[in-house]
N, C-alpha and C positions, 0 to 999 in steps of 0.2 A: 719900424721896429730897428732897422738895422740901419737907420742912420737918428735915432735918438740922440748917440753923441752924449755929451753934458749941457743938453737944452733943458731951461729952467721954468717953461713958462706948463702952467696948471695942467695941461692935456699931457705933454710930456713927463711931467712929474706922476702921474695918471698911469698912465702906460708903465712906465717903472716899478712904480710899488705891484700896480698888477702882475708883472709879470715877475717881481719878487714869491709877491704870494701863491701863485695860480700856476705860475712855468710859463714856456715860452709859447709853445703852442695852445695853451687854452686861452692864453693872452690875444694871439693871435683869431682866436676863434671869437673871443668876446670883442675885440675892434672892428671883424667884419661885421659881426650884429648888429653894434653899435652904428656902422657907415650907415647899412642898409635900415634900419629903423629912421635914420637922418633924412636917407635918399627917400622913402617912404613919406614922412612928414612933408617934404618939398613939395613930391608928386602930389599929394593928395590936397594939401590944404592951399596948393598955389604959393605957396610962400618964396622968400629969398634965403640963403645959407645964412644962415650968422654965426660965426664964430662965439662970439658973447652968448648967446645960449649954448651950444656945447660943452663952454668952460663952466657955465654956471649950474650946471647940471652932473657936475663930476663931485664926488661926495671926498671930502677928506678921509685918512684914513690914520 
C-alpha cells in the first residue's frame, strides 16, 4: 500500500478504492485476508499462482 503511487492496474485501483471506502487499516486487513485465501488455494489445490485469476475476481465499485 505504501508503494501504490499512481499505478493504474486493476489490483492497484481496487486497493485505492478500498482504502477510500474503508480506511487504511481495514484495507490492510482485507488485503492480508485476500493474500491468505490465495495462498491457501495454491497450496490446497496444487495450482500455480496466476495474476489473471486475481484480477478477474475483483469487482468494480
